[in-house]
N, C-alpha and C positions, 0 to 999 in steps of 0.2 A: 243921813249917812255921815259918819265921822271918819276922819283919817288920822293915823298915828304919825306924828312928826317928832324928830329928835329935838330934845331941849336945846335951847340956844346956848352956845358956848359963852361963858362969862369971860371977862378980861383977865389977863394973867396978874396974879398977886404973889408977893414974896412968900406968903404963908403956904402957898401951894407947893413950894419946894420940900416942905415937910409933911403937909397934910394930904397932898395928892399923890396917889400911888404911881402915877405916870412919871413923876419927877423925883420921888423920894430916893430910889436906888442911885440915880445919877448924883444926887446931892451927897449921899454918904460916900460914894466913890471919889468924888471931887475932894471932900474933906480928908479922906484917907490919903489921897495923892499929895495934898498940900502938907500933911503931917510927915509923910515920907520924905518929900523934898526938903522940908525944914530940918529933919533929922540928919539927912545926908549932908546938907550944908553945914550944920553944926559940927559934924564929925570932920568934914574937910577943913573948916576954919581952925578947929582945935588941932588937927594934925599939922597944918601949916604953921601955926603959932608955936607949937612945941618944937618943930624942926628948926624954926628961926631962932628960938631961945638956945637950942643946942648947937647952933652954928652950922646946921645942915640944910641942904636943899635937894629937891627932887630933880635929877638930871639924868638923861640917857646918853650923855656923851661918852660914857665908858664903853658903849657898844662898838665904837669905832677904834678902840685901842687894841693892840695885839693881845691875843688870848694867852700865849705863853705856855700852853700845855698841849699834849698830843691826845688824839682820840683813837682807840684801838680799831674801830670799824666804822667806815664812813661810806656814804653813797655818792658823795661829791668830793671834789678835790679839797684837801684841807691840810694845812701844816700848822706848826706851833706859832708861826708868825701871822697867821690869819687873824681877823678881827674877832672880838667877842660876839658880834652879830652873826658871823659865819659859823662860829662854834655853836651858837644857839640854833641856827638853821640845821646844822648837822644833827643836833639832838632832836629837833622836831621831826626830821626825816626818819631817824632811827625809831622814834616813838611811833610814827605812822606806819612804818614797816612792820614792826612786831605786832601792832594792834591789828593791822589788816590780815597778816598771816594767821594770828590767833583767832580772829573772828571767823575766817573761812574754815580753818581746821576744827574749831569748836563746834561750828554749825554741822559739819559733816559727821563728827563723832556723836553729837547730840541727837541728830536725826536717826542715825543707825542704832544707837543705844536705846533711844525712846521707842522705836518700832520693835527692836529685838526684845525689849523687856515685856512686850505684850505677846511674844511668840508663844505658841502652844508647846514648843519644845521646852521641857522643864529645865534642862541644863543651861540652854541659852538664856532663858528668862532669869534664872538665879545668878548666872555670871554677870549679866547686865545690872541686876539689882545690887550685887556686891560692888561693882564698879561705881555705881552712883553713890551708894552709901559711903564707900571708902574715900572717894575723892572730894565730895562736897562737904564732908564733916571734918576735914583737916585743912587748916589755913593754907592759903595759896603760897605764902612765903616759905613754908616748910617744904612744899613740893618743889619750889624753885631751888632751894638750897640742896634738897636731896638729889634732884636730877643733875645739878651742876657738880655735886660731889661725886656721883657715880661716873659722870663723864671724865672728870679729871683723875679719878683714882683707878678706874677699870680700863679705859682705853689706853693704847700704847702711846709712847712719845714718838715724835717724828724720827728720831735716830734708830727706832726699832725697825724701820723700813730699809735701812742701808746695810751694805755688806754683801758678801757672796751668798750667805745663808741667813737672810733676815728672819727675825722672829715674827714679823707681821708682813702682810702683802696688801697691795691695793686691790680693791674690788673692780674686776674687769679692766684693770690697768688704767682706771679713770677716777676712781673714788678712794680717798684715803680718810679713814676714821681715826683721829688722834685725840689726845687729851687737850689739844689746843683748839680743836674744832674739826669740821669736816671740809675737806678740799675736793671740789668738783670741777668739771670742765666749765670754762667760761665762754660765752659766745663772742665771736669777733665779727663786728658788723662791717661788711664791705659795701661797695656801691650797689644800690638796688635792694638793700636789706629792708629798708623801710617799706618798700612795696610788698615784700613778703609778709611783713608784720601786719600791714593794712589788710591784705587778703585774709590772713588768719583771723583778725578781729571781725572782718565781714563774715567769715565762715561761722564764727560763734553766734553772731546775730542770725545767720541763716538756720542754725540748729534750733534756736528758740522759735523762729518763725515757722519752721516745719512742724515742730511739736505742737505749736498753737493751731496750725492748720489741721493736724491729725486729730486733735481733740475736738475741733469744730466739726469735722467730718463725722466723728463718732456720735456726737450729740445731735447733730442736725439730720444726718442721713443714715446713721447706723453702720457706717463703713469703718472697719477696723484696719487702720493703716499700720504697718510695722514702724517701730521707733528704735529698735535695737541696732540693727546693722546700718540704717541710713545715717545715724548720728556720726560715727567715725568717718563715713564716706563724705558727708557734707563738710566735716570739720577739717579733714586732712587732704583729701584728693585735690581740691583747688589750690591749696597752699603748696603741695608738693609739685604740682604742674608748674606753677609760677616759679617755685624755687629752682627747679632744674632748667626751666626756660631761660632764667636770668644767669645761668652759669654758677649756681650754688654760691650766692653772695655771702651767706652766713657760714662761718667755719667755727671750730672749737679749739680753744687753747687749753691743753691738758696740764694738770699740775705735775711737777717733777721734783724729786728730792735733790736739792742743790745745797751743799754745805750742811748746816744743822737744821734746816727747815725746808718746807716745800715752797717752790716758786712757781709762778704762773697759775692759771686757772682761777677759780673763785673760792675764797675762804669764807666759810660760815662759822663764826667764832662760837666757842663753847658757851659764853654768856647768852648770846642770842638764841641758841638752840635750847638751853635750859629754860629761859624765860618763855620762849615760844611754846614749848611742849607743856610746861607747867600751866600756863594760862589756858591752853587748849583743853587739856584733860580735866582741869578744875572746872572751867566754865561749861565744858561739854556735859558734865554731870548735871548741872542745873538745867541746861537746854534739853537734856533727855527727859527730865521730869516735865518740862513745859510741853514737849512733844507728846509724851504719854497722856498728859491731862487733856491736850487738845484732841487726840484721837478718841479718848474715852468719852469726850463731850459729844461726839457724834452718835446719834441713835443707831442701835444695831439693825434697825429696819433698813437703813441705807445700805448696809453690807448685804443683807438678805435680798433686797430688791435688785442690787447689782448682780448678785450671784444668780438670781432667777433669770436674768437676761443672758447668762452664759459667760460672763466676764470671769477671767481667772483672778486668783487672789492678788497677784502683783498689780494687775490693771485696776482692780478695785481700790487698792491702796493708793495708787498713783493718780487715778482719774476721779475717784469719788470721795475717799476719806480725807486724804491730805489737803486737797483744795479747800474743803470745808473747815478742816482743823486749823488751817492757817489763820482764820479769823480769831481763833483763841490763842494761837501760838505767838503771833507777831507782837502784840503789846508787851508781854514779859520778855520777849526776845530783844526788844529795844533796850531794856534795862540791862540785860546780860552783855550786850555790845558796849554799853557805857561803862559797865564794870570792868571789862577787859581793858578799855582805853585808860581808865583811871588806875587800875591795878598794875599797868605797865610801869608806873612810877617806882615799883619795887625793884626795878632793874638795877638800881644802885647797889643792891645786896650782893650781886655777882659781878659787878664791874662793867655792866653794859651801859654805854654812854647814851642814855636817852636825854630828853630835854631837862628832866629833873636833875640828872647828874651833871650836865654841862652848865646850863643857865642857873638852875637852882642850887647847884653844888659848888663846883670849882670857881665859876665866874663870880658867884656871890661872895665866896670866901676871899677871893683875891682882890676884888674891888670894894668890898664892904657896902655895896649898894643893895641892901636887903629889901628895902621897900620896893625899889624899881624892879628887881628880879622877881619878887613874889607877885607883884601886880602883873608882870608879863606872863608868868606861869599861869596865874588865874585866868587871864585873858585867853591864853592858848587852850587850856582845858575846857573853858566855857564855850569857846568857838567850836572846837571839834565835837563836843558833846551835843550842842545845839544842831550842828550840821548832821550828825548821825541820826538824831531824833527827827529832824525834818525829812531826811531821805526815807527813813523807815516809816514815818507817818504817811508819806505819799504812797508808798507801797501798800501800807495797811488800808488806806482808803480805796485802793484799786481792787482789793480782794474782799472788802466788806460787803455786806448785803445791801443791795440797792432797792429802795422802796419804790413801788410802782404807783 
């Protein structure tokens, strides 16, 4: 009787780095890494030598100097005497604001348009197809300029709201739509307001938890729990109870026409609105195609099986089709979110002070620190893009198929 034994492992030799398949890939990767490091070092040394010959040096001391310019819309306190660093922070916050708003709005528009394009209603389907083809085949810059031009040319000036017989009036005595932007009531935070906000955020978590519980009950026990009316109840009832129990700590400051412009309230500038809407409708057209492709990737047998169980079309879409379609939709959706963030740099075309306009525009021109400003811009966009990709990849992994 003979027994099979593994051949004895020989001692390691340098030739195995090339000849042995266990080490060959690591060898080539190490060589590629060394070449990349050498190339980056060569470029860095060359840059430093050229700057030294030109009498220049890389310094970020200009960030502490006064900016010397105003910003039309800010989320934090800022004056022309603030530092260039604070001006850059203002631009970063403005970029994040418009990117967040556009991502949310584009997702809503895209999902609605993508589902509606597959509607059996001929008119609805063709209207959504026209929307997709019209918006995604025209450059986003043109849409930005078009919306901004329409706002400034069609909407009335603030002085149209004054006088005994004004030509324009505020909507519900709270909202004013002008060629300078939209004026809305602004919240005034009193003592205890943060408690109300915390309860509201907890209610949002409660809505998702309840919907998850309802889906689990449906799939595990066949119980169909309502999700329509419980959602606003969970979302608003606890918040309103705490709100009135604390004596209504949050009030509203309404805009009012004083002098030649509106004072008080919250002003949403025309550049922000134009950029927000243009990025939303433009990217929403691409997301609609992603949603349509994801839904069509699901076998019709899934719909027929769900219908045979007595589920209504809306529940079939929400509970059966869309959860599976997300596995196809999420990867290209990440790219669309990244495009929104990067396309927000077109804000300079309408005068919106994003980070490209502040740090990469005015600050760069005033200080002459082109290399430093461009490097900081690259670092910001790289950081925010990698962050979006990481967050969406985590969500993508959570909805992906799990092997048993």
